[in-house]
C-alpha positions as CSV (number, residue, x, y, z in Angstrom):
1,M,0.0,0.0,0.0
2,T,1.4,3.4,-0.9
3,M,1.2,6.3,1.4
4,N,-0.8,9.1,0.0
5,L,0.7,12.5,-0.6
6,V,-0.4,15.2,1.6
7,I,0.1,18.8,0.3
8,E,-0.3,21.7,2.7
9,R,-0.2,25.2,1.2
10,Q,0.9,28.3,3.1
11,D,1.4,31.7,1.6
12,E,4.3,33.6,3.2
13,G,3.9,37.1,1.8
14,D,4.0,36.8,-1.9
15,V,5.7,33.3,-1.8
16,A,3.5,30.2,-2.0
17,V,4.9,27.3,0.0
18,L,3.8,23.8,-0.7
19,A,4.8,21.4,2.1
20,L,4.7,17.7,0.9
21,R,4.4,14.6,3.1
22,G,4.3,11.1,1.9
23,E,5.3,9.6,-1.5
24,L,5.7,11.6,-4.7
25,D,5.1,9.1,-7.4
26,V,3.0,8.3,-10.5
27,E,-0.1,8.1,-8.4
28,S,0.3,11.3,-6.5
29,G,1.9,13.3,-9.3
30,P,-1.4,14.7,-10.7
31,K,-2.3,16.0,-7.3
32,L,1.0,17.9,-7.0
33,R,0.6,19.2,-10.6
34,E,-2.7,20.7,-9.7
35,A,-1.4,22.3,-6.6
36,L,1.6,23.7,-8.5
37,L,-0.6,25.2,-11.2
38,E,-2.7,26.8,-8.6
39,A,0.3,28.2,-6.7
40,I,2.0,29.5,-9.8
41,G,-1.3,31.1,-10.8
42,E,-1.0,34.1,-13.0
43,G,2.7,34.0,-12.6
44,G,5.3,36.4,-11.3
45,R,5.5,34.7,-8.0
46,R,7.9,32.4,-6.2
47,V,6.9,28.9,-5.2
48,V,8.8,26.9,-2.7
49,V,8.2,23.1,-2.6
50,D,9.2,21.7,0.7
51,L,10.1,18.1,0.3
52,E,11.2,17.5,3.9
53,G,8.2,15.2,4.5
54,V,8.7,13.2,1.3
55,D,10.3,9.8,1.8
56,F,10.0,8.5,-1.7
57,I,10.1,10.2,-5.1
58,D,10.1,8.6,-8.6
59,S,10.6,9.8,-12.1
60,A,7.0,10.8,-12.5
61,G,7.3,12.9,-9.4
62,L,10.4,14.5,-10.7
63,G,8.7,15.2,-14.0
64,V,5.9,17.1,-12.2
65,L,8.5,19.2,-10.4
66,V,10.4,20.0,-13.6
67,G,7.1,20.9,-15.3
68,G,6.3,23.2,-12.4
69,L,9.7,24.9,-12.7
70,K,9.3,25.4,-16.4
71,R,5.8,26.8,-16.0
72,A,6.9,29.1,-13.1
73,R,9.8,30.5,-15.1
74,S,7.8,31.0,-18.3
75,N,5.3,33.1,-16.2
76,D,8.1,35.3,-14.7
77,G,8.1,33.3,-11.5
78,D,10.5,30.8,-9.9
79,L,10.3,27.5,-8.1
80,A,12.7,26.4,-5.4
81,L,13.0,23.2,-3.4
82,V,13.7,22.5,0.2
83,A,15.3,19.1,0.7
84,T,17.6,17.4,3.2
85,G,16.3,13.9,3.1
86,R,19.0,11.5,1.8
87,S,16.7,9.5,-0.5
88,V,15.2,12.6,-2.1
89,L,18.6,14.3,-2.5
90,K,20.1,11.2,-3.9
91,V,17.5,11.0,-6.7
92,L,18.0,14.7,-7.5
93,E,21.8,14.2,-7.6
94,I,21.6,11.1,-9.8
95,T,19.3,12.8,-12.3
96,G,21.4,15.9,-12.4
97,L,18.5,18.0,-11.1
98,T,20.6,19.5,-8.4
99,R,22.0,21.7,-11.1
100,V,18.5,22.6,-12.5
101,F,16.7,23.5,-9.3
102,E,17.5,26.1,-6.7
103,L,17.9,23.8,-3.6
104,H,17.8,24.8,0.0
105,T,18.3,23.0,3.3
106,A,15.7,25.0,5.2
107,R,12.4,26.7,4.3
108,E,13.6,30.0,5.9
109,A,16.5,30.0,3.4
110,A,14.3,29.4,0.5
111,L,11.9,32.1,1.5
112,G,14.7,34.6,2.1
113,A,16.5,34.0,-1.2
114,P,16.2,36.8,-3.8
């Protein structure tokens, strides 16, 4: 049985923070895609995806994150990730996405970045 993905959204000023808990995979990807589209909205805003509570991520989950990044940037916004979990970081490193995403070790740092 897979653990469902829980997405909590908090707006910190003009930054939308999506805190994820559970597994980000082919089943939960569409749920995150929807939340990202909503958070990016009309564009021009920064979105922080907090992956601290994620214990598993697969290629479908990564695809949703990359899609969100592209959409945010094409709408004059940005998307940053917060990740310290070994399994999540390992997947990002192996796929080379550590060079694509702006990565932070704490939500505060992601919020404070220009």
